[in-house]
C-alpha positions as CSV (number, residue, x, y, z in Angstrom):
1,M,0.6,71.6,-23.5
2,S,1.3,75.0,-22.1
3,A,4.8,76.5,-22.2
4,R,6.8,76.3,-18.9
5,T,9.6,78.4,-17.7
6,S,13.1,77.0,-17.8
7,A,13.1,77.1,-14.0
8,Y,10.4,74.4,-13.7
9,I,11.6,71.0,-12.3
10,R,8.5,68.9,-11.7
11,T,5.1,68.7,-10.2
12,F,4.1,66.6,-7.2
13,S,0.5,65.6,-6.5
14,T,1.1,65.7,-2.8
15,Y,3.4,67.7,-0.6
16,D,6.0,64.9,0.0
17,E,8.6,66.1,2.5
18,E,11.0,63.4,1.6
19,K,11.1,64.1,-2.1
20,I,11.4,67.8,-1.5
21,A,14.2,67.3,1.0
22,N,16.0,65.2,-1.6
23,I,15.7,68.0,-4.2
24,R,16.9,70.6,-1.6
25,H,19.9,68.3,-0.8
26,V,20.9,68.1,-4.5
27,V,20.6,71.9,-4.9
28,S,22.8,72.3,-1.8
29,L,25.4,70.1,-3.4
30,I,25.3,72.1,-6.6
31,N,25.7,75.3,-4.6
32,A,28.6,73.8,-2.6
33,T,30.3,72.8,-5.9
34,H,29.9,76.3,-7.3
35,K,31.2,77.9,-4.1
36,K,34.2,75.5,-4.1
37,N,35.0,76.4,-7.7
38,G,34.9,80.2,-6.9
39,S,31.7,80.8,-8.9
40,S,29.1,83.2,-7.6
41,K,26.2,81.2,-8.9
42,R,23.8,80.0,-6.3
43,W,20.4,78.3,-6.7
44,R,17.2,78.2,-4.6
45,I,14.1,76.0,-4.7
46,K,10.6,77.6,-4.8
47,I,7.5,75.4,-4.2
48,R,4.3,76.8,-5.7
49,P,1.0,75.1,-4.7
50,R,-1.8,75.1,-7.3
51,L,-5.5,74.8,-6.7
52,G,-7.2,71.8,-8.2
53,L,-9.7,72.0,-11.1
54,N,-12.7,72.0,-8.9
55,S,-11.1,73.1,-5.7
56,I,-13.4,74.1,-2.8
57,Y,-11.0,77.0,-2.1
58,R,-11.2,78.6,-5.5
59,D,-13.7,81.3,-4.3
60,L,-11.2,82.4,-1.7
61,Y,-8.6,83.2,-4.4
62,A,-11.0,84.6,-7.0
63,R,-11.5,88.4,-7.4
64,G,-13.2,89.6,-4.3
65,G,-12.2,86.6,-2.2
66,A,-10.5,86.9,1.1
67,L,-7.1,85.6,-0.2
68,H,-7.1,87.3,-3.6
69,R,-4.0,89.3,-4.4
70,Y,-3.6,91.6,-7.4
71,T,0.2,91.2,-7.9
72,S,1.0,87.7,-6.9
73,Q,-1.2,84.7,-6.4
74,D,0.3,82.7,-3.6
75,I,-1.8,79.6,-2.7
76,K,-1.5,78.3,0.9
77,R,0.1,74.9,1.1
78,E,-2.9,73.4,2.8
79,H,-5.1,74.5,-0.1
80,G,-2.9,73.2,-2.8
81,A,-3.8,70.1,-4.9
82,R,-0.5,70.0,-6.8
83,F,2.9,71.4,-6.0
84,D,5.2,72.8,-8.7
85,I,8.9,72.9,-7.9
86,Y,11.1,75.6,-9.5
87,M,14.8,76.2,-9.2
88,H,15.8,79.9,-9.5
89,R,19.2,81.5,-9.5
90,R,19.8,83.8,-6.5
């Protein structure tokens, strides 16, 4: 198993609006609690799509592909096979 960042929450196999909305709601409650207590800590959710193992879109993101980026590999939501959820401090 590969090492994950401490910001990792979980992976969804589909982009489920309801589950993601629930996570966003919990984070907003956490932020409200921090604000109420006078803390400057705030959190945000980042959703990162991943290509599947044999994705038909892999050539688009490979070197020389139309969607390849040198610094950051952002996969379009409609091309994602899995969706990783991360919680970062703002």
